[in-house]
C-alpha positions, -999 to 999 in steps of 0.1 A, spaced: -283 475 431 -312 463 452 -307 448 486 -317 413 473 -291 416 445 -265 426 469 -273 397 492 -272 373 462 -239 386 451 -225 383 486 -237 348 489 -222 339 455 -189 355 465 -189 335 498 -196 303 480 -168 309 454 -144 318 483 -154 287 502 -149 265 471 -116 280 463 -105 276 499 -116 240 499 -98 233 467 -65 249 480 -69 229 512 -73 196 493 -43 205 472 -21 213 502 -33 181 520 -25 160 489 9 177 486 16 170 523 5 134 519 28 130 488 57 145 507 51 123 537 50 92 514 81 103 497 99 108 530 87 75 543 100 57 511 133 75 514 137 65 550 127 29 542 154 26 515 183 46 530 208 41 558 206 66 586 243 68 593 258 71 558 228 83 537 235 55 513 208 31 501 201 3 525 194 -34 520 158 -26 509 171 0 485 196 -25 471 170 -51 463 147 -24 449 175 -13 425 181 -49 414 144 -53 408 142 -24 384 175 -29 366 168 -31 329 200 -48 318 227 -71 331 246 -56 361 275 -65 383 270 -67 420 302 -58 440 304 -65 477 330 -45 496 337 -55 532 362 -38 555 391 -59 569 395 -63 607 368 -39 615 362 -54 649 398 -47 658 394 -11 647 362 -6 668 379 -23 698 409 0 696 392 33 687 356 29 698 322 29 681 321 66 674 354 65 656 341 34 637 310 54 627 333 81 613 352 56 593 320 42 579 308 76 569 341 85 552 342 51 535 307 56 522 316 90 508 346 77 490 327 48 475 298 71 465 323 95 448 342 67 430 312 47 420 292 77 406 319 83 380 311 48 367 273 52 370 272 29 400 249 29 430 263 23 464 244 7 494 253 -2 529 240 -37 536 253 -42 571 276 -27 596 309 -29 577 297 -42 543 288 -21 512 274 -31 479 277 -14 445 255 -21 415 271 -11 382 264 -18 345 279 -51 335 294 -35 304 319 -18 327 350 -35 339 335 -46 372 366 -64 384 388 -34 376 364 -10 392 362 -31 423 400 -32 426 402 6 423 375 11 449 392 -13 473 423 8 468 403 40 475 390 26 507 426 18 518 438 54 514 449 70 547 420 84 567 419 110 595 397 100 624 389 125 652 389 110 687 370 132 711 374 129 748 386 150 778 405 172 776 411 174 739 402 161 705 429 140 689 432 134 651 447 101 642 455 89 607 445 53 601 446 29 571 419 3 568 419 -23 540 389 -40 524 381 -70 502 356 -72 473 336 -99 457 321 -95 422 291 -113 406 271 -107 374 234 -109 373 207 -109 346 180 -88 363 151 -101 341 156 -136 355 142 -138 391 164 -168 401 195 -149 390 185 -118 410 180 -139 441 214 -156 437 234 -125 427 241 -115 463 249 -150 473 274 -153 445 290 -120 453 292 -132 489 310 -164 479 335 -143 458 340 -120 488 347 -149 511 373 -162 486 389 -128 485 390 -127 523 407 -161 524 434 -149 499 443 -120 521 435 -83 530 428 -60 501 420 -86 475 392 -87 449 377 -119 435 351 -125 407 326 -153 412 335 -183 390 309 -211 390 335 -237 378 361 -227 404 336 -222 432 315 -253 425 297 -265 456 300 -232 474 269 -215 462 243 -234 482 233 -226 517 249 -191 518 231 -162 534 209 -140 512 214 -108 532 
């Protein structure tokens, strides 16, 4: 092979290598970008403490629901008293354990669990399920004895506590925007009614029985 041919072949090989390297670099950059976007979306829609979906994730789930669903709000009873007695770290443990119980119980029914605020969780489940019955069972699951580890000098002490919760249930037709916006408010009204009844209760939203209580409520 002549020197010119060798040079030409070398240049061609270098160009091919450069093109391949550039292509791989673009693919890796695109893959890193997609991973970064996915991580950002996950962070934006999930709670840091429990790993559950957060408020944004909850509303996103309602927005893509393709059939009527039930929204179940579950709120711990006397959580402030618990935190005051055992401390914020112990309360965080309680929240993580409660989240795990709800995730495990709800997954069996095809439900999605979210943490909306400090001591309040929401479950979105297919309306064809017995939402009221499920909510009552999940409230009972939350109330099962829980071991909390209290760390401090000089030892770590494990205490068994029992914390109850109440639940409010509302049904929503996701293809109707107004219904989607009101679903959380209705579930909140039902939850308030359950709280008024007493610890460990579950109430289903009833427009006739709760007339006049649906306006002005917080859309969390």
